[in-house]
Every structure is written in structure tokens, then in C-alpha cells.
C-alpha positions in Angstrom: 0.0 0.0 0.0 1.3 3.4 -0.9 2.3 5.6 2.0 0.5 9.0 2.3 1.8 12.0 0.4 2.1 14.0 3.7 2.3 12.7 7.3 2.6 14.7 10.4 2.7 12.8 13.7 2.5 14.7 17.1 4.0 17.7 15.5 4.7 21.0 17.4 6.2 23.7 15.3 7.0 27.4 15.5 9.7 30.0 15.8 12.1 31.5 18.3 9.3 32.5 20.7 7.8 29.1 20.9 5.4 26.8 19.1 2.6 28.1 17.0 1.0 24.7 16.5 1.0 21.7 18.9 -0.2 18.1 18.8 -0.7 18.1 15.0 -1.6 14.7 13.5 -2.4 14.8 9.8 -2.3 12.3 6.9 -3.0 13.4 3.4 -3.1 10.7 0.7 -1.7 11.1 -2.7 -4.2 12.7 -5.2 -6.1 14.6 -2.5 -7.1 18.3 -2.8 -7.1 19.8 0.7 -8.0 23.2 2.0 -6.7 24.5 5.4 -8.9 27.1 7.0 -8.8 29.0 10.2 -8.6 32.6 11.6 -5.6 34.8 11.1 -2.7 33.8 13.3 -4.1 30.3 13.7 -0.9 28.7 12.2 -2.0 27.8 8.7 1.0 29.3 7.0 3.3 27.8 9.7 1.8 24.4 8.9 2.6 24.7 5.2 6.1 26.0 5.9 6.7 23.1 8.2 5.9 20.7 5.3 8.6 22.3 3.2 11.3 22.6 5.8 11.0 26.4 6.4 10.1 26.5 10.1 13.1 26.5 12.5 11.5 24.7 15.5 9.8 21.4 14.8 9.1 18.5 17.2 7.5 15.2 16.1 7.6 13.5 12.7 7.1 15.2 9.4 7.3 13.2 6.2 6.5 14.6 2.7 6.7 12.6 -0.5 8.4 9.7 1.3 11.1 11.9 2.8 11.5 12.9 6.5 11.5 16.7 6.6 13.6 18.6 9.2 14.1 22.4 9.5 16.2 23.4 6.5 15.4 20.2 4.5 13.5 20.8 1.4 11.3 17.9 0.2 11.8 16.5 -3.3 9.0 16.5 -5.9 7.1 19.3 -4.2 6.1 22.7 -5.6 5.7 25.5 -3.1 3.9 28.8 -3.8 4.1 31.3 -1.0 1.7 34.2 -0.5 2.1 36.7 -3.3 2.3 39.5 -0.7 5.7 38.1 0.4 7.2 38.5 -3.1 9.7 41.4 -3.8 8.1 43.0 -6.8 11.0 45.4 -7.3 13.3 42.6 -8.4 13.8 43.1 -12.2 12.6 39.8 -13.6 10.1 38.8 -16.3 7.5 36.1 -16.2 9.7 33.6 -18.0 12.6 34.4 -15.7 10.5 33.6 -12.7 9.2 30.3 -14.1 12.6 29.1 -15.2 13.8 29.4 -11.6 11.6 26.4 -10.9 13.9 24.3 -13.1 17.2 25.3 -11.4 17.6 22.0 -9.6 17.1 20.0 -12.8 19.4 22.3 -14.8 22.4 21.3 -12.6 25.6 23.2 -13.4 24.2 25.1 -16.4 24.0 28.8 -15.7 21.3 29.4 -18.3 18.3 27.5 -19.6 18.6 25.1 -22.5 16.4 25.2 -25.6 14.3 22.4 -24.0 14.0 24.4 -20.8 12.7 27.4 -22.8 10.2 25.1 -24.6 9.0 23.7 -21.2 8.5 27.3 -19.9 6.6 28.3 -22.9 4.4 25.2 -22.6 3.5 25.7 -19.0 2.7 29.4 -19.5 0.4 28.5 -22.4 -1.2 25.8 -20.3 -2.0 28.4 -17.6 -3.2 30.9 -20.1 -0.4 33.5 -19.7 1.9 32.6 -22.6 1.5 36.1 -24.0 2.9 37.6 -20.8 6.3 35.8 -21.0 8.3 39.0 -21.5 6.3 41.1 -19.1 7.8 42.3 -15.8 6.2 40.6 -12.8 5.4 43.9 -11.2 3.2 44.9 -14.2 0.8 41.9 -13.8 -2.6 41.7 -12.2 -3.0 39.7 -9.0 -4.4 36.7 -10.9 -1.6 36.8 -13.5 1.0 36.9 -10.7 -0.6 33.9 -9.0 -0.5 32.0 -12.3 3.1 32.9 -12.8 4.2 31.5 -9.5 2.0 28.5 -10.0 3.8 27.9 -13.3 7.2 28.1 -11.5 6.0 25.4 -9.1 4.6 23.2 -11.8 7.6 23.4 -14.2 9.5 20.7 -12.3 6.6 18.3 -12.6 5.9 17.9 -8.8 3.9 15.2 -7.2 2.7 17.6 -4.5 1.7 21.2 -4.8 1.5 23.4 -1.7 0.0 26.9 -2.0 -0.4 29.6 0.6 -3.5 31.8 0.0 -3.6 31.4 -3.8 -6.9 33.3 -4.0 -5.8 36.3 -1.9 -6.1 39.8 -3.3 -8.0 38.8 -6.5 -11.5 39.5 -7.6 -14.3 36.9 -7.4 -14.0 35.9 -11.0 -10.3 35.3 -10.8 -10.7 33.5 -7.5 -13.0 31.0 -9.1 -10.8 30.7 -12.2 -7.8 29.8 -9.9 -9.8 27.2 -8.0 -11.0 25.6 -11.2 -7.5 25.6 -12.5 -6.2 23.9 -9.4 -9.0 21.3 -9.6 -7.9 20.6 -13.2 -4.3 20.2 -12.0 -5.5 17.9 -9.2 -7.4 15.8 -11.8 -4.0 14.9 -13.3 -3.0 13.2 -10.1 -1.1 16.0 -8.3 -1.8 16.3 -4.6 -2.7 19.8 -3.6 -2.8 21.6 -0.3 -3.9 25.2 0.0 -4.7 27.7 2.7 -7.5 30.1 2.1 -10.0 32.5 3.9 -12.6 31.8 1.2 -14.8 29.5 3.2 -17.8 29.4 0.9 -15.6 28.8 -2.2 -13.8 26.1 -0.4 -17.1 24.4 0.5 -18.2 24.5 -3.1 -14.9 23.4 -4.7 -12.7 21.2 -2.4 -13.4 17.6 -1.3 -11.4 17.8 2.0 -11.0 20.5 4.6 -8.7 20.8 7.6 -9.7 23.3 10.3 -6.7 24.8 12.0 -6.4 26.9 15.2 -3.1 26.3 17.0 -3.8 22.7 16.2 -6.1 20.6 14.2 -9.7 21.3 15.2 -11.4 19.0 12.7 -10.9 17.5 9.3 -13.1 15.8 6.7 -15.4 16.5 3.8 -17.2 19.9 3.7 -20.5 18.2 4.6 -18.9 16.9 7.8 -16.8 19.9 8.7 -18.9 22.8 7.8 -21.2 22.9 10.7 -22.0 25.8 13.1 -20.4 24.0 16.0 -17.1 23.2 14.2 -16.9 26.6 12.5 -17.5 28.4 15.9 -14.7 26.4 17.6 -12.3 27.0 14.7 -12.9 30.8 14.4 -13.6 31.3 18.1 -16.8 33.3 17.2 -20.5 32.4 16.8 -20.8 31.1 13.3 -23.7 29.9 11.3 -23.7 27.5 8.3 -26.6 27.7 5.8 -27.5 25.7 2.8 -28.6 27.7 -0.2 -31.8 26.1 -1.5 -31.2 27.1 -5.1 -27.6 26.0 -5.5 -27.3 23.4 -2.7 -24.0 25.1 -1.6 -23.0 25.5 2.1 -22.6 29.1 3.1 -20.8 30.3 6.3 -21.5 33.5 8.0 -20.8 35.0 11.4 -23.9 35.1 13.5 -25.4 38.6 13.7 -23.5 39.7 10.6 -25.1 41.8 7.9 -24.4 39.3 5.1 -27.1 38.2 2.6 -28.3 35.4 4.9 -28.3 37.2 8.2 -31.9 38.3 8.0 -34.1 35.4 9.1 -37.2 36.8 7.3 -35.3 36.9 4.0 -33.1 33.8 4.4 -36.0 31.6 5.3 -37.1 32.0 1.7 -33.7 31.3 0.2 -31.8 28.9 2.5 -32.0 26.3 5.2 -29.7 26.4 8.3 -27.7 23.2 8.9 
């Protein structure tokens, strides 16, 4: 039987001031599409960075793609896309420059890309719908184009696992849905995908598996199992409601007492059912 793509056993992880997450047990099988959700500061980014060896303090066992990961140890066959907000946009590189960086480990001693490398870059950019932007400076791109560029950099090395931190942040609704649909298509090719996101309702509609994080693992499972008022309230430490839209069948999460479209009981009774 094939071992899971990602295994964390009794993991505590964090930085100089101490652990951000404790007692983390998580197994993600190959081929899964997983969304990590939780409030700001809950440890979602730290959990992803632990998987790729970027967190300095780690207790317990972390194994990714069959390799034990320790601080400073990068896993093989894994593509990592950090938050776009962490990128230095003043660095003078074009889209194709950024993407070819993802092949550096395969390029070996060569200081420049080969003709095949250039063909590979052009192919992945076309696949992601940004081939016409190859010569464009990254700072001149829209948020969605930037996300696709760094996704291309992660995919160019043909990873088994793709880990993305907030890939739908700072984009409009249409671009958000396009990115999630694109990731679903990539997942359909067999690549395991793990993302963090604050887009709860999009997650419920698009992803098959959800992990709730708040300084540890609160719950995990399918959206039907995890998206309940009780679990969402524990995860976000606030009074949350989960409603099913009668017309679409989608689960919708809202903070109790908020002024969202489903906060008015007189209106929502005609449009949705609370679950």
C-alpha cells in the first residue's frame, strides 16, 4: 500500500518565541485536494512552511513525498507557492525568468536555460493561459496573473505535491473561481494539492477535503462533515452559522449577527436552510 503524500505525527512547530501549533496529527493521501482554514494567526502558513522545511522549530515527525523533513530540509518532488504578498516585486525579472527558476535543480551546473527548458517554460505558460505575458515584468501583472506565474514556477518541475499559501488572496471573485477551477484541473492529473484560504464558501463548493486549524487541528473531513455551526465556531472562536442555499445546494458560512445576505431570518427563510 502506498504511503500518504504528507504525514505529520504529534508535531509541534514554530519560531524563536515558541510553538505556533501543537499536537498536530495529519495524513494526506496522494491525489487529494485539501484546504486549510482558520482565523488569522491560527498557524495555517506555519503548517505549510513546516511541510517544506522552512520552520526553524519542529518536534514530532514530518514526512513529505516519502522523505523525512527537518528544518532546512526541502522535500523532493514538491512545488511550493508562498503568499504573493511576500514577493519582492521590485526585483527586475520577467514572467519567463520567474518560471525558469523552478527548473534550477534540474538544470544542474548550467548557468542558463537550455532550448528544452525554454520550450518547457513556454508550454507551462500556455497551459496556464499566460503565454502572451512571458516577456512582461512581474510587477506589471494583475493579481491573478501573478498567481498563475508563481504556479507555473511550481509546476515546471513536474511535482507530485503542490503546496500553496493563500492562492486566492487579493484577487476578484471571477479570478478566485478561475484559480480554484485551474487547481481542480491540475489535481485531476494526479497531483496532490494543499492550500490555505480564507474563502470559506468557495472552499465548501470546490474542495473535497477540509482541515480546520487553530493552533492545532480542530477538525478535518469533507465539507459536509466539517462545515457545521459548531465546528466553525470552535475554529474561528466566534459564533458562526452554516446555511445551505436552497437554489444551489451550496453550504454558506456567515458570522452570527453579521449583515451578510443570509443574516436576515425573514429573508433567508425563503432562500436557505440552516444546517
